C-alpha positions as CSV (number, residue, x, y, z in Angstrom):
1,M,39.8,5.3,22.6
2,A,42.5,3.6,24.4
3,S,46.2,3.6,23.4
4,K,47.5,0.5,21.6
5,T,50.2,-1.9,23.2
6,N,53.1,-3.4,21.1
7,P,53.2,-7.0,20.9
8,F,56.1,-7.4,22.9
9,T,54.7,-5.0,25.8
10,F,51.6,-7.1,26.0
11,L,53.6,-10.5,26.5
12,Q,55.2,-9.0,29.4
13,Q,52.4,-8.1,30.9
14,V,50.7,-11.3,30.5
15,R,53.8,-13.3,31.8
16,S,53.7,-10.7,34.6
17,E,49.7,-11.6,35.1
18,T,50.2,-15.3,34.7
19,S,53.1,-15.5,37.6
20,K,50.5,-14.4,40.1
21,V,48.2,-17.4,39.2
22,T,47.7,-19.7,41.8
23,W,48.0,-23.0,40.0
24,P,46.1,-26.1,41.4
25,T,48.4,-29.3,42.9
26,R,48.5,-32.2,41.7
27,R,46.3,-33.7,44.2
28,E,43.4,-30.9,43.8
29,T,43.6,-31.8,39.8
30,T,42.9,-34.8,40.5
31,I,40.1,-34.6,42.9
32,S,38.2,-32.4,40.6
33,T,38.5,-34.5,38.0
34,L,37.1,-37.4,39.9
35,M,34.5,-35.1,41.3
36,V,33.6,-33.9,37.2
37,F,33.3,-37.9,36.7
38,V,31.2,-38.8,39.4
39,M,28.5,-35.8,39.0
40,V,28.5,-36.7,35.2
41,F,27.5,-40.1,36.5
42,F,25.2,-39.6,38.2
43,A,23.5,-36.6,35.9
44,A,23.7,-39.4,33.0
45,L,22.0,-41.8,35.4
46,F,19.1,-39.6,36.1
47,F,18.6,-38.3,32.8
48,F,18.1,-41.8,31.9
49,A,15.9,-42.7,34.0
50,A,13.7,-39.5,33.2
51,D,14.0,-40.7,30.1
52,Q,12.6,-44.0,30.2
53,L,9.8,-42.7,32.6
54,M,8.4,-40.2,30.7
55,G,8.8,-42.6,27.5
56,W,7.1,-45.2,29.7
57,L,4.1,-42.8,30.8
58,I,4.1,-41.4,27.2
59,G,3.4,-44.9,25.8
60,L,0.6,-45.6,28.4
61,V,-0.8,-42.0,27.2
62,L,-0.7,-43.3,23.5
63,N,-1.8,-46.8,24.0
64,A,-5.0,-46.0,26.4
65,G,-6.7,-44.5,23.4
66,I,-6.7,-47.7,21.6
């Protein structure tokens, strides 16, 4: 079983590890955010088109029996 670390030591370790992180620049964050919005837009467009197509095909099949 691992030994318990007191809260003060734990916070020191967290601070030490956080200082090693390479944070993205403002430009990198902006570009990544824009790319996410673009991909979400295209995914929404794709799923909207797929939903409309499937709805139309199901309508054809259900109305063919009449």
